[in-house]
C-alpha positions as CSV (number, residue, x, y, z in Angstrom):
1,M,114.8,82.5,68.8
2,A,116.5,80.9,66.1
3,E,120.2,80.0,66.4
4,A,123.0,81.7,64.3
5,A,124.4,80.1,61.4
6,Y,127.7,80.9,61.3
7,T,129.0,83.4,64.1
8,F,133.0,84.6,63.0
9,T,134.8,87.9,62.5
10,L,135.3,90.7,59.9
11,P,137.8,92.9,60.1
12,S,136.6,96.6,59.3
13,V,137.4,98.3,56.1
14,A,137.4,101.6,58.3
15,D,141.2,100.0,60.2
16,D,140.5,96.5,60.3
17,T,139.1,96.8,63.4
18,T,138.0,93.4,63.9
19,L,134.2,92.9,64.1
20,E,131.8,90.2,65.8
21,C,129.4,88.9,63.5
22,R,126.2,86.7,62.6
23,V,124.7,85.1,59.7
24,Y,121.2,83.6,60.5
25,H,119.4,81.1,58.5
26,P,115.7,80.8,57.6
27,P,114.3,77.2,58.5
28,D,113.9,76.4,54.7
29,I,117.2,77.7,54.1
30,D,117.8,74.3,51.5
31,T,114.1,75.4,49.7
32,V,115.7,79.4,49.4
33,L,118.4,77.8,47.7
34,S,116.5,75.9,44.9
35,R,113.8,78.7,44.6
36,N,113.9,80.0,40.7
37,D,111.1,82.3,40.9
38,R,113.5,85.5,42.2
39,G,116.7,86.3,43.8
40,I,117.7,85.4,47.1
41,G,116.7,88.0,50.1
42,G,119.0,88.7,52.4
43,A,119.2,92.0,55.4
44,V,121.4,93.3,57.7
45,F,120.5,95.1,61.0
46,A,122.1,97.4,63.2
47,H,121.5,97.7,66.8
48,P,121.1,100.4,69.4
49,Y,124.0,102.7,71.2
50,A,127.6,100.5,72.6
51,P,127.8,102.4,75.6
52,L,124.5,102.5,76.8
53,G,124.3,98.5,76.3
54,G,123.4,98.0,72.9
55,S,124.9,94.8,71.1
56,Y,123.6,92.0,68.2
57,D,121.7,90.6,71.6
58,D,119.2,93.7,71.8
59,P,116.2,92.1,72.4
60,V,114.9,94.3,69.6
61,V,117.3,93.2,67.1
62,L,116.6,89.8,67.6
63,S,112.5,90.1,67.3
64,V,113.2,91.5,64.2
65,T,115.7,88.7,63.4
66,E,113.2,86.3,63.6
67,T,110.4,88.5,61.4
68,L,112.9,88.7,58.6
69,L,113.6,84.8,59.2
70,E,110.1,83.9,59.0
71,Q,110.1,86.2,55.8
72,G,112.3,83.9,54.1
73,Y,115.6,86.5,54.5
74,I,119.1,85.1,55.3
75,I,119.9,87.9,58.1
76,G,123.4,89.3,59.1
77,T,123.8,91.2,62.6
78,F,126.6,92.4,64.2
79,N,128.6,94.5,66.8
80,F,129.8,98.0,66.2
81,R,133.3,98.4,67.4
82,G,133.3,98.9,71.0
83,A,129.8,96.6,71.4
84,S,129.9,93.4,73.3
85,G,132.9,91.4,71.9
86,S,134.1,93.4,68.9
87,Q,137.7,95.9,69.0
88,G,138.2,99.1,69.5
89,S,135.7,102.1,70.9
90,T,132.5,103.8,70.0
91,T,133.4,107.3,68.3
92,W,132.0,110.2,68.8
93,T,131.4,111.1,64.9
94,G,129.7,107.7,63.9
95,R,132.5,107.5,60.9
96,A,134.2,104.5,61.8
97,E,130.8,102.7,62.3
98,T,129.4,103.8,59.1
99,E,132.8,102.0,57.7
100,D,131.5,98.9,60.0
101,Y,128.1,98.2,58.7
102,V,129.9,99.0,55.3
103,S,131.9,96.0,55.8
104,V,129.3,93.8,56.9
105,T,127.5,95.1,53.9
106,G,129.9,94.1,51.7
107,F,130.4,90.5,53.2
108,M,126.4,90.2,53.0
109,I,126.2,91.2,49.3
110,Y,129.6,88.8,48.1
111,Y,127.3,85.9,50.6
112,L,124.3,86.5,48.8
113,H,126.2,86.6,45.4
114,H,127.8,83.3,46.0
115,L,124.5,81.7,47.0
116,N,122.5,83.2,43.9
117,M,125.4,82.0,41.6
118,S,124.4,78.6,42.6
119,R,121.1,78.4,41.9
120,R,119.8,76.6,38.8
121,N,123.1,75.6,38.3
122,D,124.3,72.6,36.2
123,T,128.4,73.1,35.7
124,L,131.1,73.7,38.6
125,A,133.5,76.5,39.2
126,T,136.7,76.7,41.4
127,I,136.5,79.9,43.6
128,P,140.3,82.2,43.7
129,S,142.0,82.3,46.8
130,A,143.5,85.2,48.1
131,G,146.6,85.1,45.7
132,G,144.8,84.4,42.6
133,R,145.5,80.7,42.4
134,V,142.6,78.2,42.1
135,L,141.8,75.9,45.3
136,D,142.1,71.9,44.5
137,Q,139.1,70.3,43.2
138,D,138.1,69.2,46.6
139,S,137.4,72.9,46.9
140,E,135.5,72.7,44.2
141,V,131.3,74.2,44.6
142,P,128.4,74.5,42.5
143,F,128.3,78.0,40.9
144,Q,127.0,79.0,37.3
145,A,127.0,82.4,35.9
146,L,125.5,85.6,36.9
147,S,122.2,84.8,37.8
148,E,119.8,86.9,36.3
149,E,118.2,88.1,39.5
150,P,119.5,90.9,41.3
151,I,119.8,90.3,45.2
152,R,117.4,91.5,47.2
153,L,118.9,93.2,50.3
154,L,117.4,94.8,53.2
155,L,119.1,97.1,55.2
156,G,117.7,98.3,58.4
157,G,118.7,99.9,62.0
158,Y,117.0,100.4,65.7
159,S,118.0,103.3,67.0
160,Y,121.8,104.2,67.2
161,G,121.9,101.9,64.5
162,S,119.1,103.8,62.3
163,L,121.0,106.6,62.4
164,V,124.9,105.1,61.1
165,L,122.1,103.2,58.3
166,A,121.2,107.0,57.2
167,R,125.2,108.0,56.7
168,L,125.1,104.5,54.9
169,P,126.3,104.9,50.7
170,S,124.5,103.3,48.3
171,P,124.9,100.0,47.7
172,Q,126.5,100.5,44.1
173,T,128.9,102.3,46.2
174,I,130.1,99.4,48.3
175,T,129.7,96.9,45.9
176,A,132.1,99.0,43.5
177,H,134.8,99.5,46.6
178,F,135.0,95.8,46.9
179,Q,135.1,95.2,43.5
180,E,138.8,97.3,43.6
181,A,139.9,95.3,47.0
182,A,143.5,95.0,46.7
183,I,144.8,91.6,48.1
184,G,146.0,91.8,51.9
185,T,143.2,94.8,52.7
186,A,140.1,94.3,55.1
187,A,137.6,94.5,51.8
188,A,139.4,91.5,50.0
189,E,139.2,89.4,53.9
190,I,135.6,90.0,53.5
191,I,134.6,88.9,49.8
192,L,137.2,85.8,51.0
193,R,135.3,84.9,54.1
194,A,131.7,85.4,52.4
195,R,133.0,82.5,49.5
196,M,134.7,80.6,52.1
197,L,131.3,80.5,54.0
198,A,128.8,80.1,50.7
199,K,131.4,77.4,50.0
200,Q,130.7,75.7,52.9
201,T,126.4,76.4,53.3
202,L,126.6,75.5,49.6
203,Q,128.1,71.9,49.8
204,A,126.5,70.8,53.2
205,A,123.1,71.5,50.8
206,Q,124.4,69.2,48.0
207,E,125.8,66.7,50.8
208,L,122.1,66.7,51.6
209,Q,120.9,66.4,48.2
210,S,123.3,63.5,46.5
211,P,122.3,60.8,48.8
212,A,118.6,61.4,47.9
213,R,119.5,61.5,44.2
214,S,121.6,58.9,44.4
215,R,118.6,56.5,45.1
216,G,116.1,57.7,43.2
217,R,114.1,59.1,45.4
218,A,112.7,62.6,46.5
219,L,113.8,63.9,50.3
220,N,111.6,62.5,52.9
221,H,110.9,64.1,56.7
222,D,113.6,62.2,58.3
223,D,116.3,63.9,55.9
224,A,115.4,67.5,57.2
225,A,117.6,66.7,60.9
226,A,120.4,66.5,58.2
227,S,120.0,70.1,56.9
228,P,122.7,72.9,57.1
229,T,119.7,75.0,59.1
230,Q,119.2,72.2,61.4
231,R,123.0,71.0,62.1
232,A,123.3,74.9,62.7
233,K,120.9,75.0,65.2
234,A,123.0,71.9,66.6
235,S,126.1,73.4,66.7
236,P,126.8,77.5,65.3
237,V,129.9,77.3,63.2
238,M,132.4,79.6,64.8
239,V,134.8,81.0,62.3
240,G,137.9,83.5,63.0
241,G,141.2,84.2,61.8
242,E,142.1,85.5,58.7
243,E,141.2,84.1,55.2
244,T,145.0,85.5,53.7
245,D,148.3,84.5,54.7
246,P,149.6,87.2,57.1
247,S,152.8,87.7,54.8
248,E,150.3,88.8,52.4
249,R,147.7,90.9,54.6
250,R,148.6,94.0,53.8
251,Q,147.1,96.4,57.1
252,S,144.2,98.4,55.9
253,R,144.8,101.3,58.0
254,D,147.7,102.3,56.5
255,S,147.6,106.2,55.8
256,R,146.5,107.2,52.0
257,R,149.8,108.1,51.1
258,S,151.4,104.6,52.1
259,A,148.5,103.0,50.3
260,D,148.8,104.8,46.7
261,I,152.6,104.3,47.0
262,V,152.0,100.5,47.1
263,R,149.2,100.8,44.3
264,K,150.9,102.9,42.0
265,S,154.6,100.5,42.5
266,V,151.9,97.6,42.0
267,E,150.7,98.7,39.6
268,M,153.5,100.0,37.2
269,P,155.0,96.8,35.2
270,H,151.3,96.0,34.6
271,R,151.0,99.5,33.3
272,I,153.9,99.7,31.4
273,K,152.8,96.4,29.7
274,A,149.6,97.7,29.1
275,R,151.2,100.7,27.0
276,I,153.3,98.1,25.4
277,R,150.6,95.9,24.5
278,R,148.3,98.8,23.4
279,H,151.2,99.5,21.5
280,S,151.9,95.7,19.5
281,D,148.0,95.5,19.0
282,K,148.0,97.9,16.4
283,T,149.8,95.6,14.1
284,K,147.7,93.0,15.3
285,P,144.5,91.9,13.8
286,N,143.5,90.0,17.2
287,P,144.3,91.6,20.1
288,T,144.5,89.3,23.2
289,P,142.4,90.7,25.9
290,E,144.5,92.4,28.9
291,K,144.3,89.9,31.9
292,E,142.4,91.2,35.5
293,N,144.9,92.7,38.2
294,P,146.3,89.8,39.8
295,H,147.0,92.3,42.7
296,T,142.9,92.8,43.1
297,I,140.5,90.2,44.1
298,G,137.8,91.6,42.8
299,G,134.1,89.7,42.6
300,D,134.1,87.5,39.5
301,G,134.8,90.6,37.3
302,L,131.2,91.6,37.6
303,A,129.7,93.2,40.0
304,P,126.8,91.5,42.0
305,R,123.6,93.3,40.9
306,V,121.5,94.9,44.8
307,R,117.8,96.2,45.1
308,S,117.6,97.3,48.2
309,C,115.3,98.5,50.8
310,Y,115.1,100.5,54.0
311,L,113.9,99.4,57.4
312,L,114.0,102.1,60.5
313,V,112.8,101.1,64.0
314,S,112.8,103.8,66.4
315,P,115.2,106.3,64.6
316,V,117.0,109.0,66.4
317,L,116.4,112.3,64.9
318,L,119.9,115.0,66.5
319,P,118.7,118.1,68.1
320,F,120.7,120.0,65.6
321,T,118.4,118.9,62.5
322,N,114.8,118.5,61.7
323,I,115.5,115.6,58.7
324,L,118.0,112.7,59.5
325,C,119.1,112.6,55.6
326,P,122.0,112.5,57.1
327,P,123.3,113.1,59.7
328,G,126.5,114.2,61.1
329,P,129.0,114.6,58.5
330,P,127.5,114.2,54.9
331,T,130.7,112.2,53.4
332,P,131.7,109.0,55.2
333,T,134.9,107.1,54.3
334,L,135.5,103.5,52.9
335,G,138.7,102.4,54.5
336,S,142.6,104.3,53.9
337,N,140.8,107.8,53.8
338,R,139.3,107.1,50.6
339,R,136.2,109.3,50.4
340,V,132.8,108.0,48.7
341,G,131.3,110.6,46.1
342,E,127.3,109.0,46.0
343,T,124.3,109.3,47.1
344,S,124.2,108.3,50.7
345,A,121.2,106.3,52.2
346,G,120.2,109.1,54.2
347,S,118.6,110.2,50.7
348,M,118.5,106.5,49.5
349,F,115.7,106.3,51.8
350,L,113.5,108.7,49.7
351,Q,113.9,106.9,46.3
352,R,113.8,102.8,47.5
353,P,111.2,101.3,49.8
354,T,111.7,102.5,53.1
355,L,109.6,101.9,55.8
356,A,110.0,103.7,59.5
357,L,108.6,102.4,62.7
358,F,107.8,104.3,66.2
359,G,106.0,104.7,68.8
360,T,103.8,107.4,71.1
361,S,105.9,107.0,73.9
362,D,109.4,107.0,72.3
363,I,111.7,108.8,75.2
364,F,114.6,110.1,72.9
365,T,112.1,111.8,70.4
366,S,109.0,113.5,71.1
367,S,105.9,111.6,68.9
368,R,105.2,115.1,67.2
369,R,108.8,115.3,65.6
370,L,109.0,111.8,64.7
371,R,105.7,112.6,63.0
372,A,106.5,115.6,61.3
373,W,110.2,113.9,60.2
374,A,108.1,110.7,59.0
375,E,105.4,113.2,56.8
376,K,108.2,114.9,55.3
377,Q,110.0,111.9,54.2
378,A,106.8,110.6,52.4
379,H,105.9,113.5,50.7
380,G,109.3,114.3,49.0
381,S,110.1,110.0,48.7
382,N,109.1,108.6,44.7
383,D,106.1,106.9,44.0
384,A,105.8,107.1,47.9
385,S,108.4,104.7,48.3
386,F,108.9,105.8,52.0
387,T,106.1,104.9,54.3
388,W,105.8,105.0,58.4
389,E,103.7,104.4,61.4
390,Q,103.4,105.2,64.9
391,I,102.5,102.5,67.3
392,D,99.9,103.3,69.8
393,K,101.8,103.1,73.4
394,A,105.1,101.7,72.1
395,G,108.2,103.0,73.6
396,H,111.6,103.6,72.6
397,F,113.2,100.3,73.9
398,W,109.3,98.3,72.8
399,R,109.0,96.6,76.7
400,E,105.1,97.8,76.4
401,E,102.3,95.0,77.0
402,G,101.6,94.2,73.0
403,V,103.9,97.0,70.9
404,M,106.6,93.5,70.1
405,Q,103.8,91.7,68.5
406,A,102.7,95.0,66.8
407,L,106.0,96.4,65.4
408,Q,106.7,92.3,64.1
409,A,103.3,92.0,62.1
410,R,103.9,95.5,60.9
411,I,107.2,94.4,59.7
412,S,106.0,91.3,58.0
413,S,102.9,93.1,56.2
414,W,105.2,95.4,54.3
415,V,108.3,92.9,53.6
416,N,105.3,90.8,52.1
417,N,104.7,93.8,50.1
418,L,107.6,94.0,48.9
419,S,107.9,93.9,44.6
420,P,109.7,90.4,44.1
């Protein structure tokens, strides 16, 4: 099994609960970063129910991760609250777990965003810190303007992980939330962690290439041992703590009222200035554009574009419903009791390429019921984007002889047939 390139923590946008996370790089990460034919592909894959032993070390999670790595994807896995070393406890509603998934998805979007911006790079640009300050010259990393290609993002889940995935907002909604991240919040911390790790990956790739360029030769086989992936395998990077100074950190679990008071008090001087500026601009032929609010970290001004797809392994159908779109409370939140008013991923399964895989011997949901659900989704999907397969003799835990190989083969085939 591949070693994680980074093992780190993130605060959940729900309430700052600390979550254990990993990022895996494909063996040819250096080639992936220099590729010009398509955007960088990434994935997030969620584990089964924590009280039953589910974690990112689950054999199915690791197997799917290995399969996607072989297809050139950068993979993010994580432990829901209450799983393994993540803080907190599993909730009854699953609402907090949905926001845990949102947190890791936001991280992966911005990690891929910064890696994507480095492709076809000819210039250097700086990464701002949490306070809007520019890091010193030694912290500069190669970036270019936003790449034309959208980020290819696969969102997946196994068992309980698929249940949470069905309640996830669309990537566009998640990105919009992070674009508005106020400094000191969990969302801002996540963006900063993504930037920091992307910077580290890019610097490692640049260090690998620079000696070869200075010698005027191409890389040879011996240089491969110094690649970021090889280094990661030898010594996975452990990252923890916070990117923002504690004095600037504001807990996301503040009440909505308190958050609104802080936001309004922060924004009031800027609103007054903006009103004065607009009045003054009426007499000026060339008004000066208003500067970005220094109290938000945003995402470099332009929101990353995401092209998503979904992977469900052994989806769980709740007893009181015949569909998975969505189970439980229909409207998840995004921190500070903020509600999402956009389509959930449950219906996104019908709009974006989706693959559902389950066995004929699933002990949690009968094969007849799973087939009926899958046929209904396929019938209602746009342009037959929802596909499914029932693998003979496979149980919920994929331990039967030969079924894990069948699972991996089906995922590989589906990924290879996705539009670039």
